[in-house]
N, C-alpha and C positions, 0 to 999 in steps of 0.2 A: 571298537567303534570306528566307523568310517570318519576320516578326517573331514572337518567342516571348514568351509571357506567363509570366514566372517568379514570379508572385505566389504566396506561400506560405499565403494564407488557407485554401486547401483542402488544403495539403500537410502541415500540422503540427498538425491538430486531434487529436492522439494520444489525449488523455485520454478525450474523448467516444467515440471509436471503441472504445477498449479497454473502457470501462465498458459500452458497448453490447453487447459480447460477453457481459458479465454472468455469467461462468462461473468465472473463476479464483478469486475470493474466496470462493466457496461451497464449495470443496473442503477436505478435511482438510489438515493442515499439511505434507503432502508426504513425510513419512518413508516411509510404506508405498508411495507411488507411486514414490519414488526407488528403493526396493528392487526393485519390479516392473520398473523400467526396466533394471536391470542384467541381468535375465533375458530381455529381448527385444531384438532387433535394432532399430536406430534407426528404420528405415523402418516396421517392424511396430509400433513404439511410437507413431509419429506418422503414421498413414496419411492423415489429412486434410491435414496439412501437405505430405506427399509428393505427394499428388494435385494440390495447388495448384501446386507447382513444375513437375510434369509438364505440367499444362495450359498454363501460360504459355510454357514452353520449346518444347513440341511445336507449339504454335500460332504460334511465331516472333514472339510479342509482345516477347520479350526474348531476348538471345543466351544468357543463362545466369543461374542463381540458386543461392545457397547459403544454407541455414538451419543455424544452430548452436543446439543445445539441451542444457542440462546441469543437473544437480541438485547443490546443496551444493558440496562440494569434489571431486566425481567428474569425470573427464575428460568433455568434451562429446561429443555425437554430431553428425555433420555429414551433411546431405542435400544433395548437389550435383548439379546438372543443367546441361547445355549447355556452351558454350565461353566463353572470356574475351572473345570478340568474334565477331560473325557470320562474319568472315573470318579468325579466329584459329585456329590448329591446336591450341592448348592447352586442355585441359578445365578447367572451373571446379573449384576445390577449396578446402580450408581455408587454403592459403597464397596463393591468388589475392588481389590487392590492389585495393581499392575506395576510391573517393573518399567519405569519411564525411560531408563537409559539416557540417551542424549537429549530427551525432552527436559532433563534437569538443567541444561545449559541456559535457557532463557531465565529461569529463576535465579541462577547464579549471576547472570548479567544484570538483572534488575536489582539484586542485592548490592552489586557494585555501584549502580546508578544512585542508590540511596546515599551511599558514602560520598560519591562525587558531588551530589547535590548539597551535602552537609559540609563539604570542604575537607573531608578526612582522606579523600583520595583525589588525585588529579587525573583527568582523562589522558593527558600526555605526560604524566609523571613516570619516571623510570621505575621499573620493577625492582631494581636494586636498592631503591630507597627503603623498601620493606623486606626484601630478600637479598642481602648483600652477596649471597652466593652467586648471583647472576651478574655481577658487576663486570666480569671479564670473559664474556662468552666467546666461543669459537664457532665458525661456520664450516661445515663439511664442504670440501672442494667439489666432490662428486659423490653425494650420499648413496647413489645406487651401487657404487663400486667399492667404497672404503670409508673409513672414519678419518682419513687424512684431512686436516683442517687448517684454517688460517684465522687470525683474530677478527672478530666482528668489528665493523666500523661504527655501528649504531647501537644504542642501548635499547633493550626491549621496554616497551611502555604498556600502561594499562589499556590504552586504546587497542594496541596490537593483540593483547590477550583476549579482549572482548570479541575481536573480529577474525581470529585465526590468521593473523599476519605477523605473528611474533617470530616465526621460524622454528618453533618447537616441533618436535616429532610426535608420533603417536604409535605405540606398540600395537600389534594386530592390524590396525588400519594401514600403516605404512608398509610399502614394499621396497624397503631399502635397508642399508646397513645401520642407519640411525635407529630405525624401528627394532632391528635385531638386537642392538645394544640395550635399548630400553627394556626389552623382554628379558634379556640376560640379567639385568640388574633388578628385576622385579618391579619396574616402573610401568605397571599395567593397571591403572586405576579403574577397574571394572569388575563386577561380580557376575559370574555366569552360572556356575554349578559346582557342587562338591565333587562331581565326577570330573576327572582330568580329561580335557579335550586337547589333542595335539595341536600346537600352534596357537592356542587360544588362552588357556589358563594353566599350562603345564610348567611354567617357570617358577622362580622363587616367589615367596609371598611379598605382597606390597608392604614396604616399610612404613613406619610412622611418619607424621607430617614433616618434622624437621629433617629427618634423614631422607625423606622423599625429595625435598627441595635441594638438599645438599647433593644427592646423587644426580638429580635431573640437570643440575648446572654443570656436571662433568661431561655431559653428552653433547657433541656438536649439534648445532642447529642445521636444519635442512635448507635454510635460505637466510639471507641477510634480513634482520628485522625491518618490517615495514615494506618489503619489496614484493611479496608474493602471498596469495591466499593459499594456505595449506592446512587442512583439517588436522587438529592437534589436541594434545592434553592441556592446552592453555587454560581452559575453564577450571580444570582441577587445580592448577597452579594458582589461578586467580582466587578460587575459594579459600585457599590457605592464606593468601595475601589479605583477603577481606577479614579473616579472623585476626590477623596481626594488626591491621589498621584499626579495627574496632576494639582491640584489647580483649578479645575473647576467642572462642573457636568459631569457625565458619558455621557449624551446625547450630550453635547457640544463637549466633546473630540471625541466621535465617529463621529460626523459631521465634525470636523476639520481634523481628521487624516484618516478616512476611507470613510464615505459616500460622503463627498465633493470631495476629490481627485479622487474617483472612478466614479464620475458622477452619483451616486445613488440618483437621484432627485425625485424618487417616493417611497422613504423609510421613514417611519415616526413611531414615538411612539404615536403621536396624529395626526390623519388624519385631515388636514384642509378642510374647506368647498370647497375650489377650486378643491380639488382632490376627493371629496366624490363620484362623479358620476362614478369613475373608481374602487371603492371598490366593491368587490364581496359580495354575500350573503353567510353567514355561516349557515350550517344545522346541526341538531342533528337527528340521526336515532332513531325514536320512533315507536315501533311495526312494524319494518321492513320498514318504510317509512321515507324519509327525511323531516324534519320539520324545517322551518326557525327560527333561534334563534338570528340572528344579521344581520340587513339589512343596506345598505347604506342610508344615510339621517337620520337615527335614530339609528346609531351604537354606542355602548359603546366606540369604538375607536375614535369617534368624540368628546368625552368628555375629559376634562382635566384629566391627570393622576397624582398620587402622586409623582411618579418619573419614569424614564425610566427603565423598567424591563429588566435587562441584560440576564435573562433566558428565556423570553417568549414574550417580548412586541412588537417586530417589525412587522409592516405591510410593505410589499415590493412587487415589481413586478418581473415577470420572467426575464425581461431585466436587471433590477437592480441587482438581486442576481447573475445572470450569470457574471456580472462584477466583483463581489467579488470572485467567483470561478475561473474566468480567471486570476485574479491577483495571486491567489495561485498557479495554475499550471504553471504560468510564473515567479514563484519565486520572487514575490514582484513587478513586473512591470505591469503597466496598460497603454496601448497606448504609450509605450516607456518611460513613466515617472515612477520613482521609488516611490512607496507608502509605502512599507515595505522593510527592508533589506532582502537579501536572507537568511541570517543566522536566522533571526527571523521567517520567513516562514517555513524553514526546521525544526527548533526546534518545532514550534507549531504544525506541522503535523507529528511529530515523537512521540514515546512512552514517555510519561511524568509520567507514574504511579510510585508511590513510590515502592521501592523494597519490602516493607513490606506489600503491599496491597494484600488482598485475594479476588479473583474474583469468588470463588466457589459459585455456585448456583445463580449467577447474570445474567443479560441479555447479558453481554459482555464477558462471560467466553470464553477463547480460543482466544480472540483478545486483542488489546491494546487500550490505550486512550491518546489523545493529548490535545490540548488547546480547550476544550469545545466540542470535537468531537471524534468519534471512529477512530482508526487507524488500518487498515487491516493488516493481517499477511498471510503468505503462499501464496495461489493463489490470495489473495486480497492485496498483498503488494503494497503500494503506495496509498491506498484508505484513504480518510479523509472526514468526514462530519457527518451530523446528519439529523433527520427528525423532523416534527412538529406534534402536536396533532390533527390538522385539515387536515392532509393528505399530507402536503408538504414534499418534499424530496430533499436534495441538497448535491452532492458529487463531490469532485475533485479527479481524478485518477492521482496522481502526476507522476507515472511511465509512463503512456501512454500519458500524456498531454491532458486528456479528462475530460470535465466537463459535468455532467448530472444532471438535476433537473426536478421536476414534481410539478405541482400546482393544487390543488383541495381544496374544503372546505366542510368537513363533520366531525362530531364527534359522538361517539368515533371512532378513526382511525381503530380499529379492526373490525368494522362492515362490511367492505369490504376488500378483500385481495389485495388491491392496493400496499401496502408496499412490499409484496412478489412478485407480478407480474411485477412491473416496472423494478427492476434490472434483472429479468430473461429475460424480453423482450429486454432490452439493451444488455445483454449478447448474446442472440440469434442472434441479428442483427450484433453484432461485429464478431461473429463466421462466419456468412455468408460473411461478408466483407473480412475477412481473407482468407476464402476458395476461393473467387473469385480472390484474389491476388496471391494465391499459384500457 
């Protein structure tokens, strides 16, 4: 099989693309638009989004797509096209299940905010308080050239894990010796396929949680903690810390405090046989064509996992993830029940970057970062969310009370311009709605 480049440099520049749409933040605060939405069918309300889905599915660029859009606490509308796989008989829909990959990170971030709100974690508390393995970290002097290192002068904190400023590396994503070492040790917390893909999942298996933390602490950091934004496995480490702080596993805590209360009954780190028929097929683009790399019934997600990966491990449905986004735009309420405190939601969707962090030359330059997701500025004020490596996108627009998400399965994400086109389509339809109300 042709070697695939799974670099995320072009996959996750979410903030710049959304601010490039330049439309959402210029609209009224959404109350009139939300009322107008109740009076129109979902596809009539979002014609540009609908046309985008039609174009990709009819052109057989993807097997299917689902968009979920909703206002405030009203039920979402779903625009669904195509099948769960090119050779699957089942139509895509709100209950179809997609690999969320890095869209897992905001859920992990909000789980941490719950513990911070309850005083069980401190935002600026050292990671070493929960994982002593990280008490004496070293920093690579030149991570592009070697693992030669010096002692770190600062401790990694929970804030830094939340915002990718801890200095931790990332296998696959990183183009340096630190990433190479993480791959060599099996510290690659992400599931792709049972098929071995060179440079992606051809290393040793990921160890269990305690061994993962122990080995991770032996690898030098790519930067001094708190000094630079660098996309990393920090949310995977944070997931394990959440489990230790809560006195349980991360997966159990997420189920008890978020997935269960939100009614996210189609969200799993290990897909059970009973739900396998709703799992979509994931594709890799090889020589310009989609090639199946993970199918339902024989999926790597149906196998036991060493632990729940807080940075990439969730499988979810459009209906489920919209419940999470709806809880955020409604300041912690879901169906009238409180799942998170308003203070915890507002803190998690605000700028948590350390004042010392340099964003120069990064994917998020000009924006801010919150609990596992980007925080918009300027015309994108109120925006919070992130995307996933297989094409999923999920955002809460806190200022408008709007939630928007898109579900598709192909890798690498930059092989199609969906990440750029979806926010522009949403912006175009919002502008048209606003013009009709004027």
